[in-house]
N, C-alpha and C positions, 0 to 999 in steps of 0.2 A: 719593412724588409728586415730591419735589424731584429725585431721581435721574432719574425718567422725564422730567420737564420739561427737565432739563439735556441728557439724551440726545436729546430731540427737537429742542432748539435747535441742537445740534451737527450733527445730520443735516441740518437745514434749511440751515445755513451751508455744509456740504459740497456740498449740491445747488446752492446759489446759485454757489459757486465753480466747480463743474463746468459749469454753464450759462454762466458768464462765459468760461471757457476755450474752451468749444465755440463760443461766439459769436465770440470773438476769432480762433479758427483759421479759421472759415468765412465770417464776414461782415466783421469789422473789418479783417482782413489778407488779402485774397484773392490777393496776389502771392506767389509762392513765393520761398524764400530764394536759389535759384540765379539767378532773373531779377533780384532786387534787387541781387545782387552784380555780375552782368553789367552792369546799368544804371549802378551806381556806377563800375565800371571804364570804361564807354563814355564817360561825359561827361568824366571825367578825361583819357582819351585824346584826346577832341575838343579840350579846352583845350590840351593839349600840342601837338597838331597845328597848331592856330591860331597858337600862339606860334612854333613852328618855321617855319611859313610866313611869318609876319611877319619873323622873323629873316633867312630866306633872301631875302625880297624886299628888305630893307634892304641886304643884302650884294650883291644884284644891282645895286641902284642905286649903291652905293659900291664897285663891284668893284675899282677901281684902288686905293683905300685898303686894302681887305681883303687883296688880294694882296700889296701892299707890306708890310703888317703881318705877314702870314704869312712872306714872305721874310725880314723882319727877325728873326723868331723862329728861322727856320732858320739864319741867319747867327750869331745869338747862341748857339744850341746847339752850333755847330761851333767858333766862335772863343773862347767864354768859357773853356773848359779851357786853351787856349793862353795867353790873357791872364792867367788865375790863375797859371799856371806862370811866366810872365815877371815877374809882379808880385812874386815872391819875391826877385828880384834887382834890380828897379828900381821907381820909382814907378808907381802904378796907371795914371795917365794916359799915361805913356810906354809902358807895356806894351801898353795898348789900341791906341795909335797904331802901334806896331811890328807887332803882329799884323795890323791892318787893311792897312797898306801892304804888308807881305810877302805877304798873301793876294792882294791886287789885282795885284801884280806877277806872281805865279805864274799867275793866270788869264789875264792879258794875254799872258804869254809862250806859254802853250798855244794861245791863239787866233791869235797871230802865226805859230806853227809850223804850225798847220792851214792858214792862209791861204797860207803859202809852199808847202806840199805841194800844195794844190789848183792854185795858179798854175803850179807846175812840171810837173804832170801833165796840164794842160788840153789841150795840143796832142795828146800821145799818146793821151789818153783819147778825144778826138774820133774819131781814126782807128780806135781799137779798138771804139768804139760802132758806127761805120759798118759795119765788118766783122762785128761781132757781130749786128747786125740782119739782115745777109744770111745768116749762119749760122742764125739763128732761123727765117728764112723757109724755108731749105732743109730744116731739121728738121721744120717743120710740114707741108711738102709730102711728106715721106717717111713711112715707117712710124713709129708706128701711126695718125697722124692723117689723112694722104693728103688734105690740103687742096689745092685747085687754086690755081694762080698767079692766076687771075682773081679769086678770092674775096679773096685777100690784097691785090691791087692795088685792089679796090673798097673794102676796109677802109681802106687808106691814103688813098684819095681822100676818103672820108667824114671822116676825121680832119682832113685839110687843109681841107676845106670848112667844117667846124665851127670850126676856128681862125680862118679868114678871115671867116666870117659873125658870129662873136661877138668880134671884135677889140676893139670898144668896151668890152664887158663885162669882158674880160680886163684891159684897161688900167685900168678903174675899180677892179677887184679889186686890181691892183698898187698903185694909188694908195692904196686903203683899207689895204692892207698896210703902206705907208709910214707912214700915220697910226698904225697899230697899233704900229709900231716906235717912233714918238715917245712914245706912251703907255707902252710898255714901258721906254724909257729914263727917263721921269719916275717911274714906279713903282720902278725900280731905284735911282735917286738917293734917293727917299724911304725905301726899305728900308734903304739904307746909313746914312742919317742917323739913322733910329730905332734901328738895331742898334748904332750907336756908343754911344748912351746906355744901351741895354739891357745891353751888355757891361760898360760902365763902372760903372753904378750901378742895375742892375736890381732889386737887393734893396731900394733906397730906394723905388722905384716900388711894389713890393709892400707895404712897410710903410705907405706913405701910403694905399694902397687899403684896407688893413685898418683903419686908423684911421677910415675913413668908415662902417664897418660898426658895428652895435650890439655891445655887449660880449658878449652871449650867442651871437652869430653869428660871432665872430672865429675861434674855435677850429675849427669845421667848414670855414669858408672857407679857413683856413690849411692844414688837412690836405688838403682837396680841391685847392687850388692847387698845393701841393708835389707831390702825386701826379700831377696833370696835367702839370706841368713835367718830372718825372722820366720819365714815359712819352713825352712829346713829344721831349725831348732824346735819350732812348735810341733811339726810332724813327728820328730824323734821322741820328744817328751810325751806327746799324745799317744803314739803307738806303744810306748813302754807301759803307759797306764792301761791301755786296752788289753795288751798281752798279759799284764799282771792280773787284771780282773778276770780274764778268761781262765788263766791258770789256776787262780784261787777257786773258782767255781768248779772247774773240772777236778781239781784235787779233792775238794770236799765231797763231790759226788762219788768219785772212785774209792775214796776211803770208807764212805758210808756203805757202798755196795761190797766192800771186801775184795776188790780187785788187786792182785799182787802188783808190786812195783808201782804203787800209786805216786810216790814222790818222783821217780824218773819220768813217768809219763806226764806228770804235771810240768816238769821242766821242759819236756819235749813240746808240750802245748804252748808254753811261754815263748820258746824260740820260734815255733811254727807260726805263731800269730803275727810275726813281723812280715809275712807274706799275706797281704789283705785278701779276704774272700776265699782263699785256697788253702792256706796253711793250717788253719784250725780243723777243717774236715779231714785233712790227711792225718794229722796227729790223733784225732779221735778215732779214725779208722784203725790205726795201730792199736789204740786202747781197746777197740772192739774185738780185734783178733785175740788179744791177750785175755780178754774177758771171756770169749767164746771157748778158748782152749782150757781155761782154768775154772770157770764158774758156770758154764753151760750156756745154752741159747737164750734163756730168759734174761739173764743179766746182760748178755751181749746186746739183746734188743733194747734194753734200757739205756745202755751206753750209746747205742746207735741213735736213739732219740735225742741224746744230748747234742748231736751234730746239728739237728734242726733248731733246738732251743738256743744253743750258743750262737748259731748263725743268725737267727732272728734278733737276739740280744745285741750282737755286735753291729749288725747292719742298721737296725732301727733305733737303738738306744745309745750305745757307746760311741760309735762314729759320729752321729749328729751332735752329741753333747761334748765330746772331747776334741774331735778333729775338725769340726765345722769352722772354727775360727782360724785354723791354720791351713787346712786344705779344702778348697772349694771345687771339688770334682765330682761329677755325676758317677753313681756306681757303675754304670755301663762303661764309662771312660776308664774307671779303675780296673774293671775286669779285662777290658781289651789291653790296657797297658801292662798288666801283670802277665797275661798270656804272651804278648809280643816280646816283653823282656825275657821271659823264660825261653822263648824260641831263639832269641839272639844270643843269650849268655847263660842259659841254664838257671840254676837256683840263684846265682848272684844277680842275674838280670831281673829276676822276679822280685828280688828284695829292693833293688835300687831303682826300678822303673818308676814306681809311683812317686817317691820323693823327687826324682829328676823332672818328671812332667809337672809336678806341683810347683817346683822352684821356677821352671820356665814360664809357667802361666802366671805366677805371681810377679815375675819381672816385667812381662809384657803388660799386665794390668797396671802396674805402677807407672811405667813409662807412658802408657796411653792416658792415664788419669791426670798426670802432671807433666804436660809438655814442657819443653825447654823454654828459655827466655826468648822474647820476640826479637827479631833482628832490628838493628838500628835503622832510622830513617822512616819508620811508620808510626803514626800517632797511636797512643795506648787505646785499645778497644776497637780500632779499625780492623775490619776483616781483610785477610790477604786476598790478592786478586786471584781469580780462578786460573788454573793452569791452561 
């Protein structure tokens, strides 16, 4: 009897457990596991999106300060190795001053040389442009376009009417451009001021920032910050090498083809190369227009072919060799990032988008590769319990 009663109680308990499990599966928890996981990711992504929107909104309001700090970090990444090298033979302060003054003198010398070249070729360039426009008109009137002279004259008249009718808007745009130049000069002075302290004692700033963090958060912040700076400094130095290589090749080609303003166009190519995948074609497009107006369609086609050659060289040789150790992003990701940055913040966004994404990716990779210390109370090597 005792065995029968115990077996009956056990069967009743099993039946109740099965009923509870069946009720939990169908009534108490009607949402599937996949939907619950998607919902958990969704609200977290919404929080991240709101935070990112707030950050970009603040940066938009403080655009001058943000751009100045970005330029300060770029100058620091370029000049800090030089200052460290000079600091081996002289005091740190003197090394920083010498590196800054020498760099400023080099930049001013290049700008003075470019201004002298433009001033010297201004008169000849005007005559060449006038003759080049006539050659372009005759080329468009011939094969294969066969445009009539009346159509071209009508187009020139429309351009002249537009300029005369929108003269006030053009003047206001020029004045706003002058205001932008004043803002740019202010941001440049602020960037130089901040970079001077970053080069001299940037490690002290970082140590002070770490002391503001809780003790448990200092190690992850330190590893993430060092990984971010390594990536940013490597990207900055690498993109300067890529830009200088592109500018040298373009300058040699333009000088060999006899295109006017070869030095200013080379400098334009150098600065345009800071926008990956987009800047170099735009700069070479400007050079193509100059070559078409001054040297004719044959030289313009040769300059246009440089867009393909420089693009292939930059994408398949320079970027893999120079930037692969600093930036590990697929070209599709780079292209989408540049376009998204240009939509959000114009040229500034296109310039800063790739280094920002690269820095964020390097920080995530570093923190995932080296997790924090294991919590106390668990033997070394023991796997944590599943959630």
